[in-house]
C-alpha positions in Angstrom: 0.0 0.0 0.0 1.4 3.3 -1.0 0.8 6.3 1.2 0.8 9.8 -0.1 2.4 12.7 1.8 0.0 14.9 3.6 -0.8 18.1 1.9 0.8 20.3 4.6 4.0 18.2 4.9 5.6 19.2 1.6 4.7 22.8 2.2 6.4 22.6 5.6 9.7 21.4 3.9 9.5 24.1 1.3 9.0 26.7 3.9 12.2 25.6 5.8 14.1 25.5 2.5 13.2 29.2 1.8 13.3 30.3 5.4 15.6 33.2 6.3 17.1 30.9 9.0 18.8 28.7 6.4 21.5 31.1 5.3 22.3 31.8 8.9 22.5 28.1 9.7 24.8 27.5 6.7 27.1 30.4 7.6 27.4 29.1 11.2 28.3 25.7 9.9 30.8 27.1 7.4 32.4 29.2 10.2 32.5 26.4 12.8 34.1 23.7 10.7 37.3 25.8 9.8 37.6 26.9 13.4 37.5 23.3 14.6 40.0 22.2 12.0 42.3 25.1 12.9 42.2 24.0 16.5 42.8 20.3 15.9 45.5 20.4 13.2 48.2 21.9 15.5 47.5 19.4 18.2 47.8 16.5 15.6 51.1 18.0 14.3 52.5 18.4 17.8 51.6 14.9 18.7 53.3 13.5 15.5 56.4 15.6 16.2 56.5 14.4 19.8 56.2 10.8 18.6 59.2 11.3 16.2 61.2 12.9 19.0 60.5 9.8 21.2 61.6 7.5 18.3 64.8 9.5 17.9 65.6 9.1 21.6 65.0 5.4 21.4 67.3 5.2 18.3 70.0 7.0 20.2 69.7 4.5 23.1 69.9 1.7 20.5 73.1 3.2 19.0 74.6 3.5 22.5 73.9 -0.2 23.2 75.2 -1.1 19.7 78.4 0.8 20.4 79.0 -1.1 23.6 78.5 -4.4 21.8 80.7 -3.3 19.0 83.5 -2.4 21.4 83.2 -5.8 23.1 83.6 -7.5 19.7 86.2 -5.4 17.9 88.1 -3.6 20.7 87.1 -0.1 19.7 84.0 2.1 19.2 82.4 2.3 15.8 83.3 5.5 13.9 80.0 5.5 11.8 76.5 4.2 11.7 77.6 2.1 8.6 79.9 0.1 10.9 77.0 -0.7 13.2 74.6 -1.6 10.4 74.1 -4.7 8.4 76.6 -5.9 5.8 75.6 -5.7 2.1 76.5 -9.4 1.9 78.2 -12.0 3.9 78.8 -12.3 7.6 78.9 -9.4 10.0 82.3 -7.8 10.4 84.0 -4.7 11.7 82.8 -2.7 8.6 79.2 -3.8 9.1 78.5 -5.5 12.5 74.7 -5.9 12.0 73.9 -4.3 15.4 71.3 -1.8 14.2 68.8 -1.8 11.4 69.4 -0.6 7.8 67.2 2.5 8.2 69.3 3.9 11.1 72.6 2.7 9.5 71.6 4.9 6.5 71.5 7.9 8.9 67.8 8.8 8.8 65.0 7.4 10.8 61.5 8.8 11.9 62.2 12.3 10.6 65.6 12.7 12.2 69.1 12.6 10.7 71.7 10.8 12.8 75.5 11.0 12.8 78.1 9.0 14.8 81.7 10.1 15.0 84.7 8.6 16.8 86.5 10.8 19.3 89.5 10.0 21.4 88.4 7.4 23.9 84.8 7.2 22.7 82.1 8.4 20.2 79.4 11.0 19.8 75.9 10.7 18.5 73.9 13.6 17.1 70.3 13.5 16.0 68.7 16.6 14.4 65.3 17.0 12.9 65.3 16.5 9.1 62.9 19.4 8.9 63.0 21.6 12.0 59.5 22.4 13.4 57.9 19.7 11.3 59.7 16.5 12.1 60.9 17.7 15.5 61.7 20.8 17.6 64.6 19.3 19.7 68.0 17.9 18.8 69.7 15.2 20.8 73.3 14.3 21.7 74.9 11.3 23.5 78.3 9.8 23.9 80.0 6.9 25.6 78.6 8.1 28.9 75.2 7.0 27.5 73.6 10.2 28.9 71.2 11.7 26.3 71.1 15.5 26.1 68.6 17.7 24.4 68.4 21.1 22.9 65.2 23.0 22.1 65.8 24.9 18.9 67.5 24.4 15.5 71.0 24.3 16.9 72.4 20.7 17.5 72.6 19.5 21.1 76.1 19.2 22.5 77.9 17.7 25.6 76.9 21.0 27.4 73.2 20.7 26.6 70.6 19.9 29.2 70.4 16.3 30.2 67.2 14.5 29.1 65.1 13.4 32.1 
């Protein structure tokens, strides 16, 4: 059985469609949506950046551990991330000890650029954002003491930077 709409029902919808309230309602919706987006995008960006910074700290700790293992095996600290990374082929050796993953051995991971350098009696690790303000707002530093240091700002962290707590 088919029911026909009531006579006043269609007229009621047409009245709402041509009501002076409709443009006001549309303008409110068009105003509120961009405001909500502008409030949530920075929060999302900051949380992604914070996640990348945490990943960089974890990578530095992994490199510290790999350096200790490298020194136990080969009697010295590794002078580069390549020496800690996997070999292109064959068994692990002093040139490629397979102690860290290929991504970190290639000097970039989670939006950060990493460097390792040998210094007399030890090594230094630096991690700086690949794109400051987007992939991170802090840089990190560590050495054979295994203390991680941080610097807020585009300058790289150093041995004098604040200790990460």
